[in-house]
Each structure stands twice: as structure tokens, then as C-alpha cells.
N, CA, C and O atoms as a Maestro MAE file, in Angstrom:
{
 s_m_m2io_version
 :::
 2.0.0
}

f_m_ct {
 s_m_title
 :::
 protein
 m_atom[260] {
  # First column is atom index #
  i_m_mmod_type
  r_m_x_coord
  r_m_y_coord
  r_m_z_coord
  i_m_residue_number
  s_m_chain_name
  s_m_pdb_residue_name
  s_m_pdb_atom_name
  i_m_atomic_number
  :::
  1 25 3.753 2.162 -11.668 1 A "MET " " N  " 7
  2 3 2.351 2.477 -11.561 1 A "MET " " CA " 6
  3 2 2.494 3.840 -11.304 1 A "MET " " C  " 6
  4 15 3.414 4.271 -10.609 1 A "MET " " O  " 8
  5 25 1.536 4.637 -11.884 2 A "ASN " " N  " 7
  6 3 1.276 6.112 -11.716 2 A "ASN " " CA " 6
  7 2 0.451 6.337 -10.370 2 A "ASN " " C  " 6
  8 15 -0.752 6.093 -10.283 2 A "ASN " " O  " 8
  9 25 1.229 6.825 -9.340 3 A "TRP " " N  " 7
  10 3 0.391 6.992 -8.097 3 A "TRP " " CA " 6
  11 2 -0.565 7.962 -8.144 3 A "TRP " " C  " 6
  12 15 -1.553 7.877 -7.415 3 A "TRP " " O  " 8
  13 25 -0.396 8.978 -8.984 4 A "ASP " " N  " 7
  14 3 -1.862 9.779 -9.299 4 A "ASP " " CA " 6
  15 2 -2.874 9.238 -9.844 4 A "ASP " " C  " 6
  16 15 -3.994 9.697 -9.619 4 A "ASP " " O  " 8
  17 25 -2.696 8.184 -10.647 5 A "VAL " " N  " 7
  18 3 -3.883 7.431 -11.233 5 A "VAL " " CA " 6
  19 2 -4.407 6.522 -10.008 5 A "VAL " " C  " 6
  20 15 -5.603 6.246 -9.917 5 A "VAL " " O  " 8
  21 25 -3.630 6.153 -9.241 6 A "ALA " " N  " 7
  22 3 -3.730 5.229 -8.197 6 A "ALA " " CA " 6
  23 2 -4.831 6.029 -7.210 6 A "ALA " " C  " 6
  24 15 -5.918 5.571 -6.857 6 A "ALA " " O  " 8
  25 25 -4.302 7.270 -6.875 7 A "GLN " " N  " 7
  26 3 -5.300 8.124 -6.122 7 A "GLN " " CA " 6
  27 2 -6.688 8.003 -6.422 7 A "GLN " " C  " 6
  28 15 -7.601 7.701 -5.654 7 A "GLN " " O  " 8
  29 25 -6.730 8.275 -7.623 8 A "GLY " " N  " 7
  30 3 -8.057 8.413 -8.588 8 A "GLY " " CA " 6
  31 2 -8.884 7.129 -8.351 8 A "GLY " " C  " 6
  32 15 -10.067 7.111 -8.011 8 A "GLY " " O  " 8
  33 25 -7.995 5.926 -8.608 9 A "ASN " " N  " 7
  34 3 -8.760 4.666 -8.402 9 A "ASN " " CA " 6
  35 2 -8.693 3.950 -7.179 9 A "ASN " " C  " 6
  36 15 -8.877 2.737 -7.077 9 A "ASN " " O  " 8
  37 25 -8.435 4.704 -6.287 10 A "TRP " " N  " 7
  38 3 -8.252 3.894 -4.950 10 A "TRP " " CA " 6
  39 2 -9.017 3.029 -4.447 10 A "TRP " " C  " 6
  40 15 -8.613 2.027 -3.858 10 A "TRP " " O  " 8
  41 25 -10.434 3.386 -4.661 11 A "LYS " " N  " 7
  42 3 -11.296 2.417 -4.135 11 A "LYS " " CA " 6
  43 2 -11.418 0.724 -4.934 11 A "LYS " " C  " 6
  44 15 -11.757 -0.345 -4.427 11 A "LYS " " O  " 8
  45 25 -11.042 1.010 -6.175 12 A "GLN " " N  " 7
  46 3 -10.510 -0.215 -6.769 12 A "GLN " " CA " 6
  47 2 -9.650 -0.981 -6.534 12 A "GLN " " C  " 6
  48 15 -9.687 -2.195 -6.730 12 A "GLN " " O  " 8
  49 25 -8.613 -0.235 -6.004 13 A "LEU " " N  " 7
  50 3 -7.074 -0.881 -5.576 13 A "LEU " " CA " 6
  51 2 -7.211 -1.301 -4.063 13 A "LEU " " C  " 6
  52 15 -6.437 -2.165 -3.650 13 A "LEU " " O  " 8
  53 25 -7.891 -0.899 -3.437 14 A "LYS " " N  " 7
  54 3 -8.035 -1.048 -1.970 14 A "LYS " " CA " 6
  55 2 -8.029 -2.683 -1.766 14 A "LYS " " C  " 6
  56 15 -7.229 -3.219 -0.999 14 A "LYS " " O  " 8
  57 25 -9.015 -3.430 -2.540 15 A "GLY " " N  " 7
  58 3 -8.902 -4.897 -2.516 15 A "GLY " " CA " 6
  59 2 -7.624 -5.713 -2.725 15 A "GLY " " C  " 6
  60 15 -7.325 -6.784 -2.196 15 A "GLY " " O  " 8
  61 25 -6.852 -4.895 -3.711 16 A "LYS " " N  " 7
  62 3 -5.823 -5.647 -3.958 16 A "LYS " " CA " 6
  63 2 -4.405 -5.424 -3.088 16 A "LYS " " C  " 6
  64 15 -3.410 -6.137 -2.961 16 A "LYS " " O  " 8
  65 25 -4.759 -4.131 -2.555 17 A "VAL " " N  " 7
  66 3 -3.754 -4.040 -1.385 17 A "VAL " " CA " 6
  67 2 -3.996 -4.966 -0.077 17 A "VAL " " C  " 6
  68 15 -3.178 -5.515 0.661 17 A "VAL " " O  " 8
  69 25 -5.472 -4.942 -0.052 18 A "LYS " " N  " 7
  70 3 -5.811 -5.776 1.355 18 A "LYS " " CA " 6
  71 2 -5.284 -7.470 0.982 18 A "LYS " " C  " 6
  72 15 -4.800 -8.232 1.819 18 A "LYS " " O  " 8
  73 25 -5.491 -7.754 -0.276 19 A "GLN " " N  " 7
  74 3 -4.911 -9.261 -0.463 19 A "GLN " " CA " 6
  75 2 -3.561 -9.549 -0.416 19 A "GLN " " C  " 6
  76 15 -3.109 -10.684 -0.270 19 A "GLN " " O  " 8
  77 25 -2.780 -8.338 -0.561 20 A "LYS " " N  " 7
  78 3 -1.365 -8.495 -0.478 20 A "LYS " " CA " 6
  79 2 -0.825 -8.182 0.926 20 A "LYS " " C  " 6
  80 15 0.153 -8.824 1.311 20 A "LYS " " O  " 8
  81 25 -1.433 -7.152 1.810 21 A "TRP " " N  " 7
  82 3 -1.417 -6.924 3.046 21 A "TRP " " CA " 6
  83 2 -2.608 -6.957 4.076 21 A "TRP " " C  " 6
  84 15 -3.199 -5.970 4.515 21 A "TRP " " O  " 8
  85 25 -2.826 -8.164 4.352 22 A "ALA " " N  " 7
  86 3 -3.928 -8.455 5.053 22 A "ALA " " CA " 6
  87 2 -4.071 -7.720 6.520 22 A "ALA " " C  " 6
  88 15 -5.118 -7.297 7.009 22 A "ALA " " O  " 8
  89 25 -3.004 -7.685 6.988 23 A "GLN " " N  " 7
  90 3 -2.942 -6.928 8.452 23 A "GLN " " CA " 6
  91 2 -3.380 -5.280 8.176 23 A "GLN " " C  " 6
  92 15 -3.719 -4.640 9.172 23 A "GLN " " O  " 8
  93 25 -3.377 -4.799 7.247 24 A "LEU " " N  " 7
  94 3 -3.804 -3.432 6.982 24 A "LEU " " CA " 6
  95 2 -5.162 -3.272 7.354 24 A "LEU " " C  " 6
  96 15 -5.836 -4.236 6.990 24 A "LEU " " O  " 8
  97 25 -5.816 -2.374 7.966 25 A "THR " " N  " 7
  98 3 -7.090 -2.297 8.405 25 A "THR " " CA " 6
  99 2 -7.840 -1.530 7.338 25 A "THR " " C  " 6
  100 15 -7.341 -1.112 6.293 25 A "THR " " O  " 8
  101 25 -8.893 -1.417 7.662 26 A "ASP " " N  " 7
  102 3 -9.818 -0.434 6.716 26 A "ASP " " CA " 6
  103 2 -9.625 0.972 7.151 26 A "ASP " " C  " 6
  104 15 -9.981 1.819 6.331 26 A "ASP " " O  " 8
  105 25 -9.086 1.431 8.380 27 A "ASP " " N  " 7
  106 3 -8.734 2.677 8.933 27 A "ASP " " CA " 6
  107 2 -7.635 2.990 7.907 27 A "ASP " " C  " 6
  108 15 -7.702 3.857 7.036 27 A "ASP " " O  " 8
  109 25 -6.528 2.084 8.162 28 A "ASP " " N  " 7
  110 3 -5.174 2.278 7.413 28 A "ASP " " CA " 6
  111 2 -5.343 2.555 5.706 28 A "ASP " " C  " 6
  112 15 -4.648 3.341 5.062 28 A "ASP " " O  " 8
  113 25 -6.188 1.902 5.289 29 A "LEU " " N  " 7
  114 3 -6.652 1.926 3.702 29 A "LEU " " CA " 6
  115 2 -7.108 3.402 3.476 29 A "LEU " " C  " 6
  116 15 -6.831 4.053 2.469 29 A "LEU " " O  " 8
  117 25 -7.865 3.866 4.570 30 A "THR " " N  " 7
  118 3 -8.661 5.044 4.553 30 A "THR " " CA " 6
  119 2 -7.603 6.203 4.532 30 A "THR " " C  " 6
  120 15 -7.585 7.098 3.686 30 A "THR " " O  " 8
  121 25 -6.834 6.083 5.446 31 A "THR " " N  " 7
  122 3 -5.422 6.852 5.700 31 A "THR " " CA " 6
  123 2 -4.669 7.123 4.474 31 A "THR " " C  " 6
  124 15 -4.409 8.231 4.005 31 A "THR " " O  " 8
  125 25 -4.327 5.876 3.976 32 A "ILE " " N  " 7
  126 3 -3.524 5.755 2.740 32 A "ILE " " CA " 6
  127 2 -3.843 6.484 1.585 32 A "ILE " " C  " 6
  128 15 -2.943 7.072 0.985 32 A "ILE " " O  " 8
  129 25 -5.174 6.530 1.137 33 A "GLU " " N  " 7
  130 3 -5.816 6.934 0.283 33 A "GLU " " CA " 6
  131 2 -5.125 7.131 -1.126 33 A "GLU " " C  " 6
  132 15 -5.180 8.093 -1.892 33 A "GLU " " O  " 8
  133 25 -4.508 6.015 -1.224 34 A "GLY " " N  " 7
  134 3 -3.546 6.121 -2.745 34 A "GLY " " CA " 6
  135 2 -2.185 6.698 -2.810 34 A "GLY " " C  " 6
  136 15 -1.563 6.718 -3.872 34 A "GLY " " O  " 8
  137 25 -1.658 7.214 -1.597 35 A "ARG " " N  " 7
  138 3 -0.343 7.713 -1.222 35 A "ARG " " CA " 6
  139 2 0.567 6.744 -0.885 35 A "ARG " " C  " 6
  140 15 0.528 6.068 0.143 35 A "ARG " " O  " 8
  141 25 1.567 6.668 -1.951 36 A "ARG " " N  " 7
  142 3 2.659 5.586 -1.879 36 A "ARG " " CA " 6
  143 2 3.499 5.560 -0.687 36 A "ARG " " C  " 6
  144 15 3.775 4.519 -0.090 36 A "ARG " " O  " 8
  145 25 3.961 6.898 -0.301 37 A "ASP " " N  " 7
  146 3 4.426 7.055 1.088 37 A "ASP " " CA " 6
  147 2 3.632 6.646 2.201 37 A "ASP " " C  " 6
  148 15 4.289 6.205 3.144 37 A "ASP " " O  " 8
  149 25 2.549 6.672 2.325 38 A "GLN " " N  " 7
  150 3 1.610 6.382 3.393 38 A "GLN " " CA " 6
  151 2 1.596 4.600 3.589 38 A "GLN " " C  " 6
  152 15 1.668 3.968 4.643 38 A "GLN " " O  " 8
  153 25 1.488 4.126 2.302 39 A "LEU " " N  " 7
  154 3 1.327 2.855 2.200 39 A "LEU " " CA " 6
  155 2 2.817 1.980 2.649 39 A "LEU " " C  " 6
  156 15 2.800 0.989 3.380 39 A "LEU " " O  " 8
  157 25 3.629 2.366 2.260 40 A "ILE " " N  " 7
  158 3 5.072 2.147 2.946 40 A "ILE " " CA " 6
  159 2 5.327 2.311 4.282 40 A "ILE " " C  " 6
  160 15 5.955 1.443 4.889 40 A "ILE " " O  " 8
  161 25 4.902 3.370 4.865 41 A "GLY " " N  " 7
  162 3 4.845 3.436 6.381 41 A "GLY " " CA " 6
  163 2 3.681 2.630 6.991 41 A "GLY " " C  " 6
  164 15 3.818 2.312 8.173 41 A "GLY " " O  " 8
  165 25 2.721 2.311 6.450 42 A "ARG " " N  " 7
  166 3 1.586 1.538 7.041 42 A "ARG " " CA " 6
  167 2 2.355 -0.037 7.046 42 A "ARG " " C  " 6
  168 15 2.448 -0.751 8.045 42 A "ARG " " O  " 8
  169 25 2.847 -0.355 5.740 43 A "VAL " " N  " 7
  170 3 3.360 -1.602 5.821 43 A "VAL " " CA " 6
  171 2 4.542 -1.757 6.759 43 A "VAL " " C  " 6
  172 15 4.701 -2.916 7.141 43 A "VAL " " O  " 8
  173 25 5.291 -0.989 7.158 44 A "GLN " " N  " 7
  174 3 6.479 -0.914 7.886 44 A "GLN " " CA " 6
  175 2 5.867 -1.005 9.307 44 A "GLN " " C  " 6
  176 15 6.469 -1.589 10.209 44 A "GLN " " O  " 8
  177 25 4.779 -0.476 9.472 45 A "GLU " " N  " 7
  178 3 4.439 -0.308 10.836 45 A "GLU " " CA " 6
  179 2 3.662 -1.612 11.379 45 A "GLU " " C  " 6
  180 15 3.782 -2.022 12.534 45 A "GLU " " O  " 8
  181 25 2.882 -2.184 10.434 46 A "ARG " " N  " 7
  182 3 1.845 -3.343 10.603 46 A "ARG " " CA " 6
  183 2 2.750 -4.615 10.499 46 A "ARG " " C  " 6
  184 15 2.526 -5.539 11.280 46 A "ARG " " O  " 8
  185 25 3.561 -4.698 9.761 47 A "TYR " " N  " 7
  186 3 4.665 -5.864 9.559 47 A "TYR " " CA " 6
  187 2 6.104 -5.763 10.460 47 A "TYR " " C  " 6
  188 15 6.898 -6.700 10.542 47 A "TYR " " O  " 8
  189 25 6.234 -4.814 10.934 48 A "GLY " " N  " 7
  190 3 7.338 -4.569 11.671 48 A "GLY " " CA " 6
  191 2 8.731 -4.886 10.889 48 A "GLY " " C  " 6
  192 15 9.542 -5.656 11.405 48 A "GLY " " O  " 8
  193 25 8.996 -4.254 9.591 49 A "VAL " " N  " 7
  194 3 9.832 -4.381 8.710 49 A "VAL " " CA " 6
  195 2 10.533 -3.093 8.557 49 A "VAL " " C  " 6
  196 15 10.023 -2.040 8.940 49 A "VAL " " O  " 8
  197 25 11.585 -3.153 8.056 50 A "ALA " " N  " 7
  198 3 12.467 -2.078 7.954 50 A "ALA " " CA " 6
  199 2 11.957 -1.288 6.619 50 A "ALA " " C  " 6
  200 15 11.407 -1.837 5.664 50 A "ALA " " O  " 8
  201 25 12.282 0.298 6.749 51 A "LYS " " N  " 7
  202 3 11.579 0.940 5.522 51 A "LYS " " CA " 6
  203 2 12.203 0.510 4.220 51 A "LYS " " C  " 6
  204 15 11.457 0.429 3.244 51 A "LYS " " O  " 8
  205 25 13.465 0.229 4.090 52 A "ASP " " N  " 7
  206 3 13.923 -0.572 2.884 52 A "ASP " " CA " 6
  207 2 13.168 -1.806 2.288 52 A "ASP " " C  " 6
  208 15 13.179 -2.032 1.078 52 A "ASP " " O  " 8
  209 25 12.389 -2.741 3.359 53 A "GLU " " N  " 7
  210 3 11.863 -3.883 3.006 53 A "GLU " " CA " 6
  211 2 10.477 -3.611 2.725 53 A "GLU " " C  " 6
  212 15 9.857 -4.320 1.932 53 A "GLU " " O  " 8
  213 25 9.864 -2.482 3.409 54 A "ALA " " N  " 7
  214 3 8.602 -2.156 2.909 54 A "ALA " " CA " 6
  215 2 8.615 -1.431 1.551 54 A "ALA " " C  " 6
  216 15 7.674 -1.490 0.759 54 A "ALA " " O  " 8
  217 25 9.616 -0.825 1.367 55 A "GLU " " N  " 7
  218 3 9.602 -0.257 0.037 55 A "GLU " " CA " 6
  219 2 9.622 -1.305 -1.137 55 A "GLU " " C  " 6
  220 15 8.963 -1.264 -2.176 55 A "GLU " " O  " 8
  221 25 10.429 -2.151 -0.775 56 A "ARG " " N  " 7
  222 3 10.724 -3.437 -1.749 56 A "ARG " " CA " 6
  223 2 9.392 -4.057 -1.988 56 A "ARG " " C  " 6
  224 15 8.990 -4.328 -3.120 56 A "ARG " " O  " 8
  225 25 8.729 -4.271 -0.919 57 A "GLN " " N  " 7
  226 3 7.198 -5.097 -1.152 57 A "GLN " " CA " 6
  227 2 6.447 -4.409 -1.694 57 A "GLN " " C  " 6
  228 15 5.747 -5.018 -2.503 57 A "GLN " " O  " 8
  229 25 6.198 -2.999 -1.586 58 A "VAL " " N  " 7
  230 3 5.722 -2.195 -2.461 58 A "VAL " " CA " 6
  231 2 6.017 -2.052 -3.931 58 A "VAL " " C  " 6
  232 15 5.146 -2.095 -4.800 58 A "VAL " " O  " 8
  233 25 7.349 -1.872 -4.159 59 A "ARG " " N  " 7
  234 3 7.911 -1.832 -5.569 59 A "ARG " " CA " 6
  235 2 7.459 -3.243 -6.309 59 A "ARG " " C  " 6
  236 15 7.007 -3.339 -7.450 59 A "ARG " " O  " 8
  237 25 7.665 -4.165 -5.493 60 A "ASP " " N  " 7
  238 3 7.024 -5.795 -6.198 60 A "ASP " " CA " 6
  239 2 5.662 -5.723 -6.575 60 A "ASP " " C  " 6
  240 15 5.192 -6.118 -7.642 60 A "ASP " " O  " 8
  241 25 5.014 -5.156 -5.566 61 A "TRP " " N  " 7
  242 3 3.458 -5.323 -5.739 61 A "TRP " " CA " 6
  243 2 3.157 -4.337 -6.985 61 A "TRP " " C  " 6
  244 15 2.379 -4.697 -7.868 61 A "TRP " " O  " 8
  245 25 3.774 -3.138 -7.022 62 A "GLU " " N  " 7
  246 3 3.511 -2.415 -8.109 62 A "GLU " " CA " 6
  247 2 3.698 -3.041 -9.803 62 A "GLU " " C  " 6
  248 15 3.073 -2.858 -10.848 62 A "GLU " " O  " 8
  249 25 4.825 -3.802 -9.434 63 A "ARG " " N  " 7
  250 3 5.245 -4.409 -10.783 63 A "ARG " " CA " 6
  251 2 4.034 -5.405 -11.117 63 A "ARG " " C  " 6
  252 15 3.702 -5.550 -12.293 63 A "ARG " " O  " 8
  253 25 3.349 -6.118 -10.054 64 A "MET " " N  " 7
  254 3 2.385 -7.028 -10.314 64 A "MET " " CA " 6
  255 2 0.950 -6.660 -10.718 64 A "MET " " C  " 6
  256 15 0.187 -7.372 -11.372 64 A "MET " " O  " 8
  257 25 0.688 -5.364 -10.196 65 A "THR " " N  " 7
  258 3 -0.518 -4.585 -10.444 65 A "THR " " CA " 6
  259 2 -0.487 -3.909 -11.747 65 A "THR " " C  " 6
  260 15 -1.437 -3.211 -12.103 65 A "THR " " O  " 8
  :::
 }
 m_bond[259] {
  # First column is bond index #
  i_m_from
  i_m_to
  i_m_order
  :::
  1 1 2 1
  2 2 3 1
  3 3 4 2
  4 3 5 1
  5 5 6 1
  6 6 7 1
  7 7 8 2
  8 7 9 1
  9 9 10 1
  10 10 11 1
  11 11 12 2
  12 11 13 1
  13 13 14 1
  14 14 15 1
  15 15 16 2
  16 15 17 1
  17 17 18 1
  18 18 19 1
  19 19 20 2
  20 19 21 1
  21 21 22 1
  22 22 23 1
  23 23 24 2
  24 23 25 1
  25 25 26 1
  26 26 27 1
  27 27 28 2
  28 27 29 1
  29 29 30 1
  30 30 31 1
  31 31 32 2
  32 31 33 1
  33 33 34 1
  34 34 35 1
  35 35 36 2
  36 35 37 1
  37 37 38 1
  38 38 39 1
  39 39 40 2
  40 39 41 1
  41 41 42 1
  42 42 43 1
  43 43 44 2
  44 43 45 1
  45 45 46 1
  46 46 47 1
  47 47 48 2
  48 47 49 1
  49 49 50 1
  50 50 51 1
  51 51 52 2
  52 51 53 1
  53 53 54 1
  54 54 55 1
  55 55 56 2
  56 55 57 1
  57 57 58 1
  58 58 59 1
  59 59 60 2
  60 59 61 1
  61 61 62 1
  62 62 63 1
  63 63 64 2
  64 63 65 1
  65 65 66 1
  66 66 67 1
  67 67 68 2
  68 67 69 1
  69 69 70 1
  70 70 71 1
  71 71 72 2
  72 71 73 1
  73 73 74 1
  74 74 75 1
  75 75 76 2
  76 75 77 1
  77 77 78 1
  78 78 79 1
  79 79 80 2
  80 79 81 1
  81 81 82 1
  82 82 83 1
  83 83 84 2
  84 83 85 1
  85 85 86 1
  86 86 87 1
  87 87 88 2
  88 87 89 1
  89 89 90 1
  90 90 91 1
  91 91 92 2
  92 91 93 1
  93 93 94 1
  94 94 95 1
  95 95 96 2
  96 95 97 1
  97 97 98 1
  98 98 99 1
  99 99 100 2
  100 99 101 1
  101 101 102 1
  102 102 103 1
  103 103 104 2
  104 103 105 1
  105 105 106 1
  106 106 107 1
  107 107 108 2
  108 107 109 1
  109 109 110 1
  110 110 111 1
  111 111 112 2
  112 111 113 1
  113 113 114 1
  114 114 115 1
  115 115 116 2
  116 115 117 1
  117 117 118 1
  118 118 119 1
  119 119 120 2
  120 119 121 1
  121 121 122 1
  122 122 123 1
  123 123 124 2
  124 123 125 1
  125 125 126 1
  126 126 127 1
  127 127 128 2
  128 127 129 1
  129 129 130 1
  130 130 131 1
  131 131 132 2
  132 131 133 1
  133 133 134 1
  134 134 135 1
  135 135 136 2
  136 135 137 1
  137 137 138 1
  138 138 139 1
  139 139 140 2
  140 139 141 1
  141 141 142 1
  142 142 143 1
  143 143 144 2
  144 143 145 1
  145 145 146 1
  146 146 147 1
  147 147 148 2
  148 147 149 1
  149 149 150 1
  150 150 151 1
  151 151 152 2
  152 151 153 1
  153 153 154 1
  154 154 155 1
  155 155 156 2
  156 155 157 1
  157 157 158 1
  158 158 159 1
  159 159 160 2
  160 159 161 1
  161 161 162 1
  162 162 163 1
  163 163 164 2
  164 163 165 1
  165 165 166 1
  166 166 167 1
  167 167 168 2
  168 167 169 1
  169 169 170 1
  170 170 171 1
  171 171 172 2
  172 171 173 1
  173 173 174 1
  174 174 175 1
  175 175 176 2
  176 175 177 1
  177 177 178 1
  178 178 179 1
  179 179 180 2
  180 179 181 1
  181 181 182 1
  182 182 183 1
  183 183 184 2
  184 183 185 1
  185 185 186 1
  186 186 187 1
  187 187 188 2
  188 187 189 1
  189 189 190 1
  190 190 191 1
  191 191 192 2
  192 191 193 1
  193 193 194 1
  194 194 195 1
  195 195 196 2
  196 195 197 1
  197 197 198 1
  198 198 199 1
  199 199 200 2
  200 199 201 1
  201 201 202 1
  202 202 203 1
  203 203 204 2
  204 203 205 1
  205 205 206 1
  206 206 207 1
  207 207 208 2
  208 207 209 1
  209 209 210 1
  210 210 211 1
  211 211 212 2
  212 211 213 1
  213 213 214 1
  214 214 215 1
  215 215 216 2
  216 215 217 1
  217 217 218 1
  218 218 219 1
  219 219 220 2
  220 219 221 1
  221 221 222 1
  222 222 223 1
  223 223 224 2
  224 223 225 1
  225 225 226 1
  226 226 227 1
  227 227 228 2
  228 227 229 1
  229 229 230 1
  230 230 231 1
  231 231 232 2
  232 231 233 1
  233 233 234 1
  234 234 235 1
  235 235 236 2
  236 235 237 1
  237 237 238 1
  238 238 239 1
  239 239 240 2
  240 239 241 1
  241 241 242 1
  242 242 243 1
  243 243 244 2
  244 243 245 1
  245 245 246 1
  246 246 247 1
  247 247 248 2
  248 247 249 1
  249 249 250 1
  250 250 251 1
  251 251 252 2
  252 251 253 1
  253 253 254 1
  254 254 255 1
  255 255 256 2
  256 255 257 1
  257 257 258 1
  258 258 259 1
  259 259 260 2
  :::
 }
}
């Protein structure tokens, strides 16, 4: 996934992100604004997983999107 494009299409992607990570709040999604590092950090924080695990989840999600 090209994250520059993701930032431009963030409003459309928010729904897909919310489906995958339902514990992310609307405030989280606003803060992330299509930035991959922010998404990884929020997944790590909300789900209590290590950074490596959060990166793996985001990488898997990227492949499916």
C-alpha cells in the first residue's frame, strides 16, 4: 500500500481500519490521518501488543486492502 495515497484517501480507508481494529476510536482515526507509524502505535496501545506484532497486523492488513 502506498501510504501517500492512503493519506489522500483516509476518509474512505477509515471504515476498513475500523472493521479490522474496532477498539480504535474516532479520535484515534483522526489522529492517525493515514500515517502508517501512527496506526502501528495506536494498534499497539489499544490492543496491548508489542510493536513487532502491531507492525505484522498492519502489514497483513495492507496486503488485504
